[in-house]
C-alpha positions in Angstrom: -26.2 23.8 -39.6 -25.8 20.0 -39.2 -27.7 17.4 -41.1 -29.5 16.2 -38.0 -30.6 19.8 -37.2 -31.9 20.3 -40.7 -33.8 17.0 -40.5 -35.3 17.9 -37.1 -36.3 21.4 -38.4 -38.0 20.0 -41.4 -40.0 17.4 -39.4 -41.0 20.0 -36.7 -42.1 22.4 -39.4 -44.1 19.7 -41.1 -45.9 18.8 -37.8 -46.6 22.4 -37.2 -48.2 22.8 -40.6 -50.3 19.7 -40.1 -51.5 21.0 -36.7 -52.7 24.2 -38.4 -55.1 22.2 -40.5 -53.2 22.3 -43.8 -53.7 19.5 -46.3 -51.2 16.7 -46.1 -49.8 17.0 -49.6 -49.6 20.8 -49.3 -47.7 20.6 -46.0 -45.3 17.9 -47.1 -44.7 19.3 -50.6 -44.4 22.9 -49.3 -41.8 22.1 -46.7 -39.8 20.1 -49.2 -39.9 22.9 -51.8 -38.9 25.6 -49.3 -36.1 23.4 -47.9 -34.8 22.6 -51.4 -34.7 26.3 -52.4 -33.0 27.3 -49.2 -30.4 24.5 -49.4 -29.6 24.6 -53.1 -31.0 27.8 -54.5 -32.7 28.0 -57.9 -31.5 24.4 -58.7 -33.7 23.1 -56.0 -36.8 23.8 -58.2 -35.9 20.7 -60.2 -36.9 18.5 -57.3 -40.7 18.8 -57.8 -40.3 18.4 -61.6 -38.2 15.3 -61.1 -40.7 13.8 -58.6 -43.6 14.5 -61.0 -41.7 12.6 -63.7 -41.2 9.6 -61.4 -44.9 9.5 -60.7 -45.9 9.7 -64.3 -43.4 7.1 -65.4 -44.4 4.6 -62.6 -46.6 2.2 -64.6 -48.1 0.4 -61.6 -49.7 3.8 -60.6 -52.5 2.9 -62.9 -53.6 0.1 -60.5 -54.9 2.7 -58.0 -57.9 4.0 -60.0 -58.7 0.5 -61.2 -58.9 -1.0 -57.7 -60.7 2.0 -56.3 -63.3 1.9 -59.1 -63.8 -1.9 -58.5 -64.5 -1.3 -54.8 -66.9 1.5 -55.4 -68.8 -0.4 -58.1 -69.3 -3.4 -55.8 -70.2 -1.2 -52.8 -72.6 1.2 -54.6 -74.3 -1.6 -56.5 -75.3 -3.1 -53.0 -73.5 -6.4 -53.7 -72.3 -6.1 -50.1 -75.9 -6.3 -48.9 -76.1 -9.8 -50.4 -73.0 -10.7 -48.6 -74.4 -9.8 -45.2 -77.7 -11.6 -45.9 -75.6 -14.7 -46.7 -73.8 -14.5 -43.3 -77.1 -13.8 -41.6 -78.7 -17.0 -42.9 -75.8 -19.3 -42.7 -74.1 -18.1 -39.4 -77.0 -16.7 -37.4 -78.1 -19.9 -35.7 -74.9 -20.1 -33.5 -74.0 -17.8 -30.6 -72.0 -14.9 -31.9 -72.6 -16.1 -35.4 -73.6 -12.7 -36.9 -70.6 -11.1 -35.3 -68.4 -13.8 -36.8 -70.2 -13.3 -40.1 -69.4 -9.6 -39.9 -65.7 -10.4 -39.7 -66.1 -12.6 -42.8 -68.0 -9.8 -44.5 -65.2 -7.4 -43.7 -62.6 -9.8 -45.1 -64.5 -10.0 -48.4 -65.1 -6.2 -48.5 -61.3 -5.8 -48.0 -60.7 -8.1 -51.0 -63.1 -6.0 -53.0 -62.0 -2.5 -52.0 -58.6 -2.3 -50.3 -59.7 0.7 -48.1 -60.7 0.5 -44.5 -63.2 3.4 -44.8 -65.4 1.3 -47.2 -65.5 -1.5 -44.7 -66.4 0.9 -41.9 -69.2 2.5 -43.9 -70.7 -0.8 -45.0 -70.4 -2.4 -41.5 -72.0 0.7 -39.8 -74.9 1.0 -42.2 -75.7 -2.7 -42.9 -74.3 -4.9 -40.0 -74.6 -2.6 -37.0 -78.4 -2.0 -37.1 -79.0 -5.7 -37.7 -76.8 -6.8 -34.8 -78.3 -4.3 -32.4 -81.8 -5.4 -33.5 -80.8 -9.0 -32.6 -79.9 -7.9 -29.1 -76.1 -8.2 -29.5 -74.1 -6.4 -26.9 -73.4 -2.9 -28.3 -69.8 -2.8 -27.2 -69.1 -6.2 -28.8 -70.6 -5.2 -32.2 -68.9 -1.8 -32.2 -65.5 -3.4 -31.6 -66.2 -6.1 -34.3 -67.0 -3.5 -37.0 -64.0 -1.3 -36.1 -61.6 -4.2 -36.0 -63.0 -5.9 -39.1 -62.9 -2.7 -41.2 -59.2 -2.2 -40.3 -58.4 -5.4 -42.3 -59.0 -3.4 -45.5 -55.5 -1.9 -45.4 -53.8 -5.3 -45.0 -55.7 -7.8 -47.1 -55.0 -7.5 -50.9 -55.7 -5.5 -53.0 -54.6 -3.1 -50.2 -54.3 0.4 -51.6 -52.0 1.3 -48.6 -49.5 -1.4 -49.6 -49.6 -0.1 -53.2 -48.6 3.3 -51.9 -45.9 1.8 -49.7 -44.6 -0.1 -52.8 -44.4 3.1 -54.8 -42.5 5.0 -52.1 -40.3 2.1 -51.0 -39.7 0.9 -54.6 -40.8 -2.7 -53.7 -42.9 -5.1 -55.9 -46.6 -4.7 -55.3 -47.3 -8.4 -55.9 -44.9 -9.5 -53.2 -46.3 -7.0 -50.7 -49.9 -8.2 -51.4 -48.9 -11.8 -50.9 -47.1 -10.9 -47.8 -50.3 -9.4 -46.4 -52.5 -12.5 -47.1 -51.4 -14.8 -44.2 -51.1 -12.0 -41.5 -54.5 -10.7 -42.6 -56.2 -14.1 -42.4 -54.4 -14.8 -39.1 -55.7 -11.6 -37.6 -59.2 -12.3 -38.8 -59.0 -15.8 -37.4 -57.9 -14.4 -34.0 -60.9 -12.1 -34.1 -63.3 -15.0 -34.9 -61.8 -17.2 -32.2 -62.2 -14.5 -29.6 -65.8 -13.9 -30.6 -66.7 -17.6 -30.6 -65.1 -18.3 -27.2 -66.5 -15.2 -25.5 -70.0 -15.7 -26.9 -69.9 -19.4 -25.9 -69.3 -18.5 -22.3 -71.5 -15.4 -22.4 -74.3 -16.1 -24.8 -76.1 -12.9 -23.9 -73.4 -10.9 -25.8 -74.3 -12.6 -29.1 -77.6 -14.5 -29.0 -78.3 -17.0 -31.8 -81.2 -16.5 -34.2 -84.1 -18.7 -33.3 -84.7 -21.8 -35.3 -88.2 -20.6 -36.2 -86.8 -17.6 -38.0 -84.2 -19.5 -40.0 -86.7 -22.3 -40.8 -88.7 -19.7 -42.9 -85.8 -19.4 -45.3 -86.1 -21.9 -48.1 -83.1 -24.0 -49.2 -83.2 -22.4 -52.6 -82.9 -19.0 -51.1 -80.0 -20.1 -48.9 -78.1 -21.4 -52.0 -78.9 -18.1 -53.9 -77.4 -16.1 -51.1 -74.4 -18.4 -51.0 -73.7 -17.8 -54.7 -74.1 -14.1 -54.1 -71.5 -14.3 -51.3 -69.1 -16.2 -53.6 -69.3 -13.5 -56.3 -66.7 -11.2 -54.8 -64.4 -14.2 -54.3 -64.9 -15.1 -57.9 -63.9 -11.5 -58.9 -60.9 -11.6 -56.6 -59.6 -14.9 -58.0 -60.3 -13.8 -61.6 -58.1 -10.9 -61.0 -55.3 -12.4 -58.9 -54.7 -15.9 -60.4 -53.6 -14.7 -63.8 -51.3 -12.2 -62.1 -49.7 -14.8 -59.7 -49.3 -17.2 -62.6 -47.5 -14.6 -64.6 -50.1 -14.4 -67.4 -50.9 -10.8 -66.8 -49.1 -7.7 -65.4 -50.3 -6.0 -62.2 -52.0 -3.2 -64.2 -53.7 -5.7 -66.5 -55.0 -7.7 -63.5 -56.4 -4.5 -61.9 -58.2 -3.8 -65.2 -59.6 -7.3 -65.2 -60.9 -6.8 -61.6 -62.5 -3.5 -62.5 -64.1 -4.8 -65.6 -65.3 -8.0 -63.9 -66.9 -6.0 -61.1 -68.6 -3.7 -63.7 -70.0 -6.6 -65.7 -71.2 -8.3 -62.5 -73.1 -5.2 -61.5 -74.6 -5.1 -65.0 -75.6 -8.8 -65.0 -77.3 -8.3 -61.6 -79.1 -5.3 -63.1 -77.7 -2.9 -60.5 -75.5 -0.7 -62.7 -77.6 2.4 -62.9 -76.4 5.8 -64.1 -76.3 7.0 -60.5 -74.1 4.1 -59.4 -71.8 4.6 -62.3 -71.5 8.4 -61.8 -70.8 8.0 -58.1 -68.2 5.4 -58.6 -66.4 7.4 -61.3 -66.5 10.6 -59.2 -65.2 8.9 -56.1 -62.5 7.1 -58.0 -61.3 10.4 -59.6 -61.3 12.2 -56.3 -59.4 9.6 -54.3 -56.9 8.8 -57.1 -56.0 12.5 -57.5 -55.6 12.8 -53.7 -53.2 9.8 -53.7 -51.2 11.2 -56.7 -50.7 14.5 -55.0 -49.6 12.9 -51.8 -47.1 10.5 -53.5 -45.7 13.5 -55.5 -45.2 15.4 -52.3 -43.6 12.4 -50.5 -41.1 11.8 -53.4 -40.1 15.4 -53.3 -39.7 15.3 -49.5 -37.6 12.1 -49.9 -35.4 13.7 -52.5 -34.4 16.5 -50.1 -33.6 13.9 -47.4 -31.5 11.9 -49.9 -29.6 15.0 -50.9 -28.9 15.9 -47.3 -27.7 12.4 -46.4 -29.9 12.6 -43.3 -30.6 8.9 -43.2 -27.0 8.0 -42.6 -26.7 10.8 -40.1 -29.7 9.6 -38.1 -28.4 6.0 -38.3 -25.1 7.2 -36.9 -26.9 9.1 -34.1 -28.9 6.0 -33.1 -26.4 3.3 -33.4 -23.1 5.0 -32.6 -23.9 7.9 -30.3 -26.9 6.5 -28.5 -25.7 2.9 -28.8 -29.1 1.4 -29.8 -29.3 -1.9 -31.6 -31.4 -2.3 -34.8 -34.3 -4.0 -33.0 -34.6 -1.2 -30.5 -34.6 1.3 -33.3 -37.3 -0.7 -35.1 -39.5 -0.8 -32.0 -39.1 2.9 -31.4 -40.2 3.5 -35.0 -43.3 1.4 -34.5 -44.2 3.3 -31.3 -43.9 6.5 -33.3 -46.6 5.2 -35.6 -48.9 4.6 -32.7 -48.4 8.2 -31.5 -49.0 9.7 -35.0 -52.0 7.5 -35.5 -53.8 9.6 -32.8 -54.2 12.5 -35.3 -53.2 11.2 -38.8 -54.5 8.6 -41.2 -52.5 5.8 -42.6 -51.5 7.6 -45.9 -50.4 10.7 -44.1 -48.3 8.7 -41.6 -46.7 6.8 -44.5 -45.7 9.8 -46.6 -44.4 11.7 -43.6 -42.0 9.1 -42.3 -41.3 7.0 -45.4 -38.4 9.3 -46.6 -36.7 8.6 -43.3 -37.9 5.2 -42.1 -37.7 3.2 -45.4 -34.0 3.9 -46.1 -33.2 3.5 -42.4 -34.9 0.1 -42.3 -32.9 -1.0 -45.3 -29.6 0.3 -43.8 -30.4 -1.6 -40.6 -30.6 -4.8 -42.5 -34.4 -5.6 -42.3 -36.5 -6.9 -45.2 -38.5 -4.1 -46.7 -41.4 -6.4 -47.8 -41.7 -7.7 -44.2 -41.5 -4.1 -42.9 -44.3 -3.0 -45.2 -46.6 -5.5 -43.5 -45.3 -4.6 -40.1 -46.0 -0.9 -40.8 -49.5 -1.7 -42.0 -50.4 -3.7 -38.8 -49.0 -0.9 -36.6 -51.2 1.5 -38.6 -54.2 -0.7 -37.9 -53.5 -0.5 -34.2 -53.0 3.3 -34.4 -56.3 3.6 -36.1 -58.1 2.2 -33.0 -56.1 3.7 -30.2 -57.5 6.5 -28.0 -57.7 9.3 -27.6 -57.9 10.3 -31.3 -57.9 7.0 -33.3 -59.1 7.5 -36.8 -61.6 4.6 -36.6 -63.0 5.8 -33.3 -64.2 9.0 -34.8 -65.5 7.3 -37.9 -67.6 5.0 -35.7 -68.8 7.9 -33.5 -70.0 9.7 -36.7 -71.8 6.6 -38.0 -73.1 4.9 -34.8 -76.7 5.6 -33.5 -77.1 7.8 -30.4 -77.5 4.8 -28.1 -73.7 4.1 -28.6 -71.7 6.6 -26.7 -68.0 7.5 -27.0 -67.2 5.5 -23.8 -68.7 2.4 -25.4 -66.7 3.0 -28.6 -63.4 3.4 -26.6 -64.1 0.3 -24.5 -65.1 -1.9 -27.4 -61.7 -1.9 -29.1 -59.6 -3.0 -26.1 -59.7 -6.8 -26.7 -59.3 -6.3 -30.5 -56.3 -4.0 -30.1 -54.8 -6.7 -27.8 -55.3 -9.3 -30.5 -53.6 -6.9 -33.1 -50.7 -6.5 -30.7 -50.4 -10.3 -30.5 -50.4 -10.5 -34.3 -47.7 -7.8 -34.5 -45.5 -9.6 -32.0 -45.9 -12.9 -33.9 -44.9 -11.2 -37.1 -41.9 -9.6 -35.5 -40.7 -12.9 -33.9 -41.6 -15.0 -37.0 -41.1 -12.9 -40.2 -41.8 -16.1 -42.2 -45.5 -15.5 -41.5 -45.4 -12.7 -44.0 -42.5 -13.8 -46.2 -43.3 -17.4 -46.8 -46.1 -16.9 -49.4 -44.3 -14.3 -51.6 -41.1 -16.4 -51.4 -43.0 -19.5 -52.4 -44.9 -17.9 -55.3 -41.9 -16.0 -56.7 -39.5 -18.8 -56.1 -36.9 -17.0 -54.0 
């Protein structure tokens, strides 16, 4: 059997396993183990052991539980509530101000957590009821929360970019810095769209009355402003020593986790329940990611042993006559299709063994491609019929918001994401300038 046929058979078997409802790490690792045993006999059993040793020896892996713990401490201690109150007071008096503030809230939540699910949960439980109570258009606010929460997988400390770094063997620090400007650019496009649309259609995002904001004392406004700046202080306390070279990535993640823990204690919100929930969730998510990475490395080892990457490159470039950019665009389109039934982590570990080496062989920068992949995943999260964020919103939204409202709400924001993706493809410097500047390339 040819290398191409073996690769196709492995991927088709993998998709079949996923469609039957098997866990992602079980499907990926199981297919890899079976293929290794069939191809190389008893010697193939060394692949899982070798992959496990790679995971255990990869020191930056320790950053995952640190960042996840930091995010859950800040979330469970209700510091995010203070953030929204700050935006409510300071941004409410302008048309669309609360929606703009919600985007700002999501950016800060992303800098605290690195997971889009956390942003969605906070936005749906804190921002959505308040926006609806203020007579904001339900389609506008539903789209705002979905789009804003998706920034969590792009803005550092993005857990998805950490996973990509592990699988692609790229520096996490450079990937984080590469996500900063694209993330802020996308958030800026969201804010610009909200401001322009609410300016011409004030009924979509009415301003809070002056009588209501006049009842808030200046002292309270300043207190809320300081509460809103707390997550930024934690973020800079963690990132500046790392960027300056004073601490390693793992040490910076420990600083972030400890600073968040101390902040919750000083604000007298670190109860036993908050601590227990944060630890349990951190353990559960960290173990899930470790199993997935282990399975992905095993799957990738089989592909490397087959030489399937070079075979597929030959198929695309020589037999089909496709140029590198066409291949890259087809790869991004495949993410959009997979995003209808898989989450970002599953998509990454399924295609990374094939796509990452192929991108390198085609001559593209792997740091740039990591950001490109992440933005494409954001789009896939919000594309019908089965976008991941669409179902999360349906589960969290009140009954007054129907599935048609949820689907219609994301159309303008998906358009802005596509614009961001195209800008990044045409101008790679948007992602590469900051890491090149900081690391002196």
